[in-house]
A tleap script that builds the chain and sets N, CA, C and O, in Angstrom:
source leaprc.protein.ff14SB
mol = sequence {
  NMET PRO LYS ARG ASP ASN GLY ILE PHE CYS
  VAL ASN HIE PRO GLU THR GLU LEU ARG ILE
  LEU ASN GLU ASP GLN PRO ASP THR PHE HIE
  ALA ILE ARG LEU ALA SER LEU VAL TYR GLY
  LYS ARG LEU GLN MET GLU ASN LYS SER THR
  LEU PHE ASP ILE TYR ALA CYS PRO ARG CYS
  GLY TYR VAL GLU ILE TYR LEU PRO PRO GLN
  GLU LEU ARG LEU LEU GLU GLU ARG VAL LYS
  GLY GLY LYS CPRO
}
set mol.1.N position { 109.268 30.287 5.847 }
set mol.1.CA position { 108.177 31.234 5.749 }
set mol.1.C position { 108.755 32.636 5.556 }
set mol.1.O position { 109.607 33.054 6.340 }
set mol.2.N position { 108.315 33.365 4.541 }
set mol.2.CA position { 108.879 34.693 4.266 }
set mol.2.C position { 108.617 35.730 5.352 }
set mol.2.O position { 109.441 36.624 5.543 }
set mol.3.N position { 107.483 35.641 6.080 }
set mol.3.CA position { 107.203 36.616 7.130 }
set mol.3.C position { 107.713 36.089 8.458 }
set mol.3.O position { 107.394 34.968 8.854 }
set mol.4.N position { 108.508 36.904 9.146 }
set mol.4.CA position { 108.961 36.554 10.491 }
set mol.4.C position { 109.469 37.815 11.193 }
set mol.4.O position { 110.008 38.719 10.553 }
set mol.5.N position { 109.294 37.862 12.486 }
set mol.5.CA position { 109.776 38.981 13.301 }
set mol.5.C position { 109.371 40.340 12.725 }
set mol.5.O position { 110.190 41.255 12.660 }
set mol.6.N position { 108.109 40.471 12.309 }
set mol.6.CA position { 107.594 41.726 11.747 }
set mol.6.C position { 108.305 42.163 10.475 }
set mol.6.O position { 108.277 43.345 10.133 }
set mol.7.N position { 108.940 41.241 9.771 }
set mol.7.CA position { 109.589 41.551 8.509 }
set mol.7.C position { 109.250 40.497 7.475 }
set mol.7.O position { 108.695 39.447 7.802 }
set mol.8.N position { 109.585 40.781 6.229 }
set mol.8.CA position { 109.374 39.845 5.135 }
set mol.8.C position { 110.748 39.562 4.538 }
set mol.8.O position { 111.464 40.481 4.139 }
set mol.9.N position { 111.108 38.276 4.481 }
set mol.9.CA position { 112.453 37.898 4.095 }
set mol.9.C position { 112.463 37.048 2.827 }
set mol.9.O position { 111.483 36.374 2.511 }
set mol.10.N position { 113.557 37.088 2.123 }
set mol.10.CA position { 113.722 36.365 0.866 }
set mol.10.C position { 113.814 34.858 1.123 }
set mol.10.O position { 114.488 34.424 2.057 }
set mol.11.N position { 113.133 34.066 0.293 }
set mol.11.CA position { 113.241 32.618 0.432 }
set mol.11.C position { 114.594 32.118 -0.080 }
set mol.11.O position { 115.051 31.052 0.331 }
set mol.12.N position { 115.239 32.874 -0.970 }
set mol.12.CA position { 116.552 32.495 -1.489 }
set mol.12.C position { 117.702 32.980 -0.608 }
set mol.12.O position { 118.767 32.364 -0.575 }
set mol.13.N position { 117.484 34.083 0.102 }
set mol.13.CA position { 118.483 34.681 0.999 }
set mol.13.C position { 117.792 34.968 2.331 }
set mol.13.O position { 117.401 36.108 2.579 }
set mol.14.N position { 117.633 33.968 3.188 }
set mol.14.CA position { 116.833 34.112 4.418 }
set mol.14.C position { 117.269 35.249 5.342 }
set mol.14.O position { 116.487 35.679 6.190 }
set mol.15.N position { 118.474 35.735 5.199 }
set mol.15.CA position { 118.947 36.834 6.040 }
set mol.15.C position { 118.624 38.207 5.442 }
set mol.15.O position { 118.838 39.226 6.100 }
set mol.16.N position { 118.114 38.252 4.209 }
set mol.16.CA position { 117.859 39.512 3.514 }
set mol.16.C position { 116.381 39.879 3.593 }
set mol.16.O position { 115.513 39.126 3.151 }
set mol.17.N position { 116.113 41.056 4.166 }
set mol.17.CA position { 114.733 41.532 4.256 }
set mol.17.C position { 114.310 42.139 2.920 }
set mol.17.O position { 115.071 42.863 2.278 }
set mol.18.N position { 113.087 41.827 2.520 }
set mol.18.CA position { 112.564 42.369 1.273 }
set mol.18.C position { 112.223 43.836 1.443 }
set mol.18.O position { 111.886 44.281 2.540 }
set mol.19.N position { 112.312 44.588 0.352 }
set mol.19.CA position { 112.009 46.018 0.342 }
set mol.19.C position { 110.686 46.251 -0.369 }
set mol.19.O position { 110.422 45.653 -1.412 }
set mol.20.N position { 109.847 47.127 0.199 }
set mol.20.CA position { 108.581 47.443 -0.446 }
set mol.20.C position { 108.846 48.336 -1.661 }
set mol.20.O position { 109.669 49.249 -1.605 }
set mol.21.N position { 108.147 48.061 -2.744 }
set mol.21.CA position { 108.337 48.819 -3.984 }
set mol.21.C position { 107.230 49.866 -4.118 }
set mol.21.O position { 106.306 49.705 -4.915 }
set mol.22.N position { 107.332 50.919 -3.344 }
set mol.22.CA position { 106.332 51.989 -3.412 }
set mol.22.C position { 106.970 53.359 -3.540 }
set mol.22.O position { 106.362 54.370 -3.187 }
set mol.23.N position { 108.187 53.393 -4.042 }
set mol.23.CA position { 108.889 54.667 -4.260 }
set mol.23.C position { 108.995 55.488 -2.983 }
set mol.23.O position { 108.998 56.718 -3.034 }
set mol.24.N position { 109.082 54.807 -1.823 }
set mol.24.CA position { 109.198 55.457 -0.520 }
set mol.24.C position { 108.031 56.391 -0.209 }
set mol.24.O position { 108.189 57.364 0.529 }
set mol.25.N position { 106.857 56.094 -0.774 }
set mol.25.CA position { 105.643 56.854 -0.486 }
set mol.25.C position { 104.639 55.891 0.147 }
set mol.25.O position { 104.007 55.112 -0.566 }
set mol.26.N position { 104.482 55.929 1.455 }
set mol.26.CA position { 103.673 54.924 2.155 }
set mol.26.C position { 102.210 54.874 1.751 }
set mol.26.O position { 101.548 53.868 2.008 }
set mol.27.N position { 101.680 55.919 1.129 }
set mol.27.CA position { 100.272 55.916 0.727 }
set mol.27.C position { 100.064 55.431 -0.707 }
set mol.27.O position { 98.965 55.559 -1.247 }
set mol.28.N position { 101.107 54.877 -1.331 }
set mol.28.CA position { 100.961 54.398 -2.702 }
set mol.28.C position { 100.905 52.877 -2.729 }
set mol.28.O position { 101.400 52.205 -1.824 }
set mol.29.N position { 100.291 52.349 -3.788 }
set mol.29.CA position { 100.106 50.914 -3.953 }
set mol.29.C position { 100.271 50.561 -5.420 }
set mol.29.O position { 100.231 51.431 -6.290 }
set mol.30.N position { 100.455 49.292 -5.681 }
set mol.30.CA position { 100.343 48.774 -7.035 }
set mol.30.C position { 98.906 48.308 -7.198 }
set mol.30.O position { 98.288 47.871 -6.227 }
set mol.31.N position { 98.366 48.391 -8.400 }
set mol.31.CA position { 96.979 47.989 -8.628 }
set mol.31.C position { 96.897 47.124 -9.874 }
set mol.31.O position { 97.600 47.344 -10.860 }
set mol.32.N position { 96.020 46.139 -9.800 }
set mol.32.CA position { 95.737 45.284 -10.943 }
set mol.32.C position { 94.253 45.424 -11.246 }
set mol.32.O position { 93.411 45.278 -10.361 }
set mol.33.N position { 93.941 45.709 -12.512 }
set mol.33.CA position { 92.545 45.876 -12.909 }
set mol.33.C position { 91.907 44.544 -13.243 }
set mol.33.O position { 92.561 43.635 -13.754 }
set mol.34.N position { 90.637 44.442 -12.951 }
set mol.34.CA position { 89.852 43.270 -13.276 }
set mol.34.C position { 89.410 43.357 -14.737 }
set mol.34.O position { 89.047 44.427 -15.224 }
set mol.35.N position { 89.447 42.221 -15.425 }
set mol.35.CA position { 89.010 42.176 -16.817 }
set mol.35.C position { 88.164 40.930 -17.027 }
set mol.35.O position { 88.251 39.972 -16.259 }
set mol.36.N position { 87.353 40.949 -18.063 }
set mol.36.CA position { 86.575 39.772 -18.415 }
set mol.36.C position { 86.675 39.554 -19.916 }
set mol.36.O position { 86.953 40.477 -20.681 }
set mol.37.N position { 86.442 38.313 -20.317 }
set mol.37.CA position { 86.437 37.990 -21.741 }
set mol.37.C position { 85.050 38.254 -22.300 }
set mol.37.O position { 84.048 37.871 -21.696 }
set mol.38.N position { 84.993 38.905 -23.448 }
set mol.38.CA position { 83.734 39.163 -24.129 }
set mol.38.C position { 83.652 38.207 -25.311 }
set mol.38.O position { 84.493 38.239 -26.209 }
set mol.39.N position { 82.643 37.368 -25.300 }
set mol.39.CA position { 82.459 36.358 -26.346 }
set mol.39.C position { 83.691 35.485 -26.515 }
set mol.39.O position { 83.923 34.934 -27.591 }
set mol.40.N position { 84.487 35.358 -25.447 }
set mol.40.CA position { 85.669 34.507 -25.484 }
set mol.40.C position { 86.764 34.996 -26.400 }
set mol.40.O position { 87.695 34.250 -26.701 }
set mol.41.N position { 86.672 36.251 -26.855 }
set mol.41.CA position { 87.623 36.739 -27.864 }
set mol.41.C position { 88.432 37.961 -27.443 }
set mol.41.O position { 89.616 38.059 -27.762 }
set mol.42.N position { 87.809 38.880 -26.738 }
set mol.42.CA position { 88.547 40.108 -26.402 }
set mol.42.C position { 88.345 40.433 -24.928 }
set mol.42.O position { 87.397 39.975 -24.289 }
set mol.43.N position { 89.265 41.237 -24.411 }
set mol.43.CA position { 89.197 41.648 -23.011 }
set mol.43.C position { 88.355 42.901 -22.858 }
set mol.43.O position { 88.409 43.820 -23.675 }
set mol.44.N position { 87.586 42.910 -21.799 }
set mol.44.CA position { 86.856 44.112 -21.417 }
set mol.44.C position { 87.306 44.475 -20.017 }
set mol.44.O position { 87.192 43.664 -19.097 }
set mol.45.N position { 87.813 45.676 -19.846 }
set mol.45.CA position { 88.264 46.119 -18.538 }
set mol.45.C position { 87.058 46.484 -17.685 }
set mol.45.O position { 86.162 47.202 -18.127 }
set mol.46.N position { 87.050 45.982 -16.465 }
set mol.46.CA position { 85.961 46.240 -15.528 }
set mol.46.C position { 86.328 47.417 -14.635 }
set mol.46.O position { 87.491 47.812 -14.551 }
set mol.47.N position { 85.333 47.961 -13.981 }
set mol.47.CA position { 85.534 49.098 -13.094 }
set mol.47.C position { 85.874 48.599 -11.687 }
set mol.47.O position { 85.195 48.947 -10.721 }
set mol.48.N position { 86.917 47.791 -11.578 }
set mol.48.CA position { 87.355 47.231 -10.291 }
set mol.48.C position { 88.856 47.019 -10.342 }
set mol.48.O position { 89.380 46.442 -11.295 }
set mol.49.N position { 89.527 47.475 -9.340 }
set mol.49.CA position { 90.962 47.244 -9.193 }
set mol.49.C position { 91.235 46.667 -7.820 }
set mol.49.O position { 90.475 46.905 -6.881 }
set mol.50.N position { 92.307 45.915 -7.697 }
set mol.50.CA position { 92.749 45.393 -6.416 }
set mol.50.C position { 94.115 45.984 -6.116 }
set mol.50.O position { 95.000 45.994 -6.972 }
set mol.51.N position { 94.278 46.472 -4.906 }
set mol.51.CA position { 95.550 47.069 -4.489 }
set mol.51.C position { 96.467 45.991 -3.934 }
set mol.51.O position { 96.007 45.013 -3.343 }
set mol.52.N position { 97.771 46.179 -4.129 }
set mol.52.CA position { 98.777 45.259 -3.614 }
set mol.52.C position { 99.983 46.026 -3.115 }
set mol.52.O position { 100.339 47.071 -3.658 }
set mol.53.N position { 100.607 45.499 -2.077 }
set mol.53.CA position { 101.949 45.923 -1.684 }
set mol.53.C position { 102.895 44.870 -2.246 }
set mol.53.O position { 102.695 43.675 -2.026 }
set mol.54.N position { 103.903 45.295 -2.955 }
set mol.54.CA position { 104.863 44.377 -3.564 }
set mol.54.C position { 106.214 44.580 -2.887 }
set mol.54.O position { 106.706 45.702 -2.768 }
set mol.55.N position { 106.802 43.470 -2.446 }
set mol.55.CA position { 108.104 43.476 -1.775 }
set mol.55.C position { 109.093 42.688 -2.634 }
set mol.55.O position { 108.736 41.654 -3.197 }
set mol.56.N position { 110.326 43.168 -2.738 }
set mol.56.CA position { 111.322 42.495 -3.573 }
set mol.56.C position { 112.660 42.391 -2.856 }
set mol.56.O position { 113.018 43.230 -2.030 }
set mol.57.N position { 113.384 41.332 -3.199 }
set mol.57.CA position { 114.734 41.131 -2.678 }
set mol.57.C position { 115.710 41.980 -3.486 }
set mol.57.O position { 115.733 41.882 -4.713 }
set mol.58.N position { 116.517 42.811 -2.822 }
set mol.58.CA position { 117.478 43.635 -3.557 }
set mol.58.C position { 118.638 42.821 -4.126 }
set mol.58.O position { 119.409 43.337 -4.935 }
set mol.59.N position { 118.774 41.565 -3.720 }
set mol.59.CA position { 119.877 40.730 -4.211 }
set mol.59.C position { 119.495 39.911 -5.435 }
set mol.59.O position { 120.276 39.818 -6.382 }
set mol.60.N position { 118.292 39.311 -5.432 }
set mol.60.CA position { 117.949 38.397 -6.521 }
set mol.60.C position { 116.645 38.738 -7.243 }
set mol.60.O position { 116.342 38.148 -8.280 }
set mol.61.N position { 115.874 39.678 -6.709 }
set mol.61.CA position { 114.633 40.064 -7.357 }
set mol.61.C position { 113.434 39.210 -6.991 }
set mol.61.O position { 112.360 39.387 -7.567 }
set mol.62.N position { 113.587 38.283 -6.043 }
set mol.62.CA position { 112.441 37.494 -5.580 }
set mol.62.C position { 111.362 38.456 -5.102 }
set mol.62.O position { 111.671 39.461 -4.463 }
set mol.63.N position { 110.087 38.158 -5.407 }
set mol.63.CA position { 108.984 39.059 -5.096 }
set mol.63.C position { 107.919 38.349 -4.264 }
set mol.63.O position { 107.596 37.186 -4.507 }
set mol.64.N position { 107.386 39.061 -3.290 }
set mol.64.CA position { 106.234 38.638 -2.500 }
set mol.64.C position { 105.171 39.720 -2.666 }
set mol.64.O position { 105.483 40.911 -2.650 }
set mol.65.N position { 103.920 39.306 -2.826 }
set mol.65.CA position { 102.817 40.248 -2.997 }
set mol.65.C position { 101.812 40.032 -1.866 }
set mol.65.O position { 101.392 38.906 -1.602 }
set mol.66.N position { 101.434 41.127 -1.201 }
set mol.66.CA position { 100.485 41.071 -0.091 }
set mol.66.C position { 99.407 42.127 -0.288 }
set mol.66.O position { 99.649 43.184 -0.871 }
set mol.67.N position { 98.214 41.820 0.207 }
set mol.67.CA position { 97.163 42.823 0.218 }
set mol.67.C position { 97.488 43.864 1.283 }
set mol.67.O position { 97.919 43.502 2.378 }
set mol.68.N position { 97.290 45.147 0.989 }
set mol.68.CA position { 97.461 46.158 2.029 }
set mol.68.C position { 96.284 46.088 2.998 }
set mol.68.O position { 95.285 45.434 2.702 }
set mol.69.N position { 96.385 46.747 4.140 }
set mol.69.CA position { 95.323 46.662 5.154 }
set mol.69.C position { 93.925 46.985 4.619 }
set mol.69.O position { 92.953 46.355 5.035 }
set mol.70.N position { 93.806 47.958 3.701 }
set mol.70.CA position { 92.490 48.328 3.175 }
set mol.70.C position { 91.853 47.160 2.426 }
set mol.70.O position { 90.671 46.876 2.619 }
set mol.71.N position { 92.619 46.483 1.575 }
set mol.71.CA position { 92.099 45.354 0.804 }
set mol.71.C position { 91.843 44.151 1.713 }
set mol.71.O position { 90.884 43.407 1.506 }
set mol.72.N position { 92.687 43.965 2.701 }
set mol.72.CA position { 92.495 42.853 3.633 }
set mol.72.C position { 91.190 43.009 4.407 }
set mol.72.O position { 90.480 42.030 4.635 }
set mol.73.N position { 90.874 44.238 4.811 }
set mol.73.CA position { 89.603 44.499 5.499 }
set mol.73.C position { 88.412 44.175 4.598 }
set mol.73.O position { 87.434 43.580 5.050 }
set mol.74.N position { 88.494 44.566 3.319 }
set mol.74.CA position { 87.413 44.253 2.377 }
set mol.74.C position { 87.233 42.747 2.228 }
set mol.74.O position { 86.105 42.257 2.203 }
set mol.75.N position { 88.329 42.017 2.130 }
set mol.75.CA position { 88.275 40.568 2.020 }
set mol.75.C position { 87.641 39.944 3.259 }
set mol.75.O position { 86.791 39.061 3.147 }
set mol.76.N position { 88.052 40.399 4.435 }
set mol.76.CA position { 87.493 39.879 5.683 }
set mol.76.C position { 85.994 40.157 5.769 }
set mol.76.O position { 85.241 39.310 6.248 }
set mol.77.N position { 85.550 41.329 5.314 }
set mol.77.CA position { 84.124 41.660 5.326 }
set mol.77.C position { 83.342 40.732 4.398 }
set mol.77.O position { 82.236 40.303 4.727 }
set mol.78.N position { 83.922 40.426 3.237 }
set mol.78.CA position { 83.252 39.518 2.296 }
set mol.78.C position { 83.128 38.120 2.900 }
set mol.78.O position { 82.096 37.467 2.749 }
set mol.79.N position { 84.167 37.665 3.576 }
set mol.79.CA position { 84.135 36.343 4.181 }
set mol.79.C position { 83.094 36.304 5.297 }
set mol.79.O position { 82.335 35.341 5.402 }
set mol.80.N position { 83.054 37.321 6.113 }
set mol.80.CA position { 82.076 37.368 7.206 }
set mol.80.C position { 80.651 37.452 6.667 }
set mol.80.O position { 79.721 36.925 7.277 }
set mol.81.N position { 80.481 38.116 5.517 }
set mol.81.CA position { 79.168 38.256 4.926 }
set mol.81.C position { 78.728 37.037 4.135 }
set mol.81.O position { 77.625 37.019 3.590 }
set mol.82.N position { 79.579 36.014 4.065 }
set mol.82.CA position { 79.238 34.796 3.366 }
set mol.82.C position { 79.343 34.883 1.854 }
set mol.82.O position { 78.798 34.031 1.151 }
set mol.83.N position { 80.028 35.889 1.341 }
set mol.83.CA position { 80.174 36.022 -0.106 }
set mol.83.C position { 81.385 35.207 -0.575 }
set mol.83.O position { 82.371 35.078 0.151 }
set mol.84.N position { 81.303 34.663 -1.786 }
set mol.84.CA position { 82.445 33.879 -2.306 }
set mol.84.C position { 83.641 34.742 -2.632 }
set mol.84.O position { 84.669 34.230 -3.075 }
savepdb mol mol.pdb
quit
């Protein structure tokens, strides 16, 4: 399991802790925009993004992606509200 002892570790190098890729700015995140297919032919970008914290192994580049606390709270609210 990559998460242990309050850290995130590489599955290829279990002794190596992954580093967060946020340019050492704790208030920054990576974001992926939502898109939909229009008539099955072209992408239309939607007005919705999801934030992610991305962690990487400095030895091999293995990556783990986790929702930051803000996105996790939104997900928990949707689950409690019975939304899919």
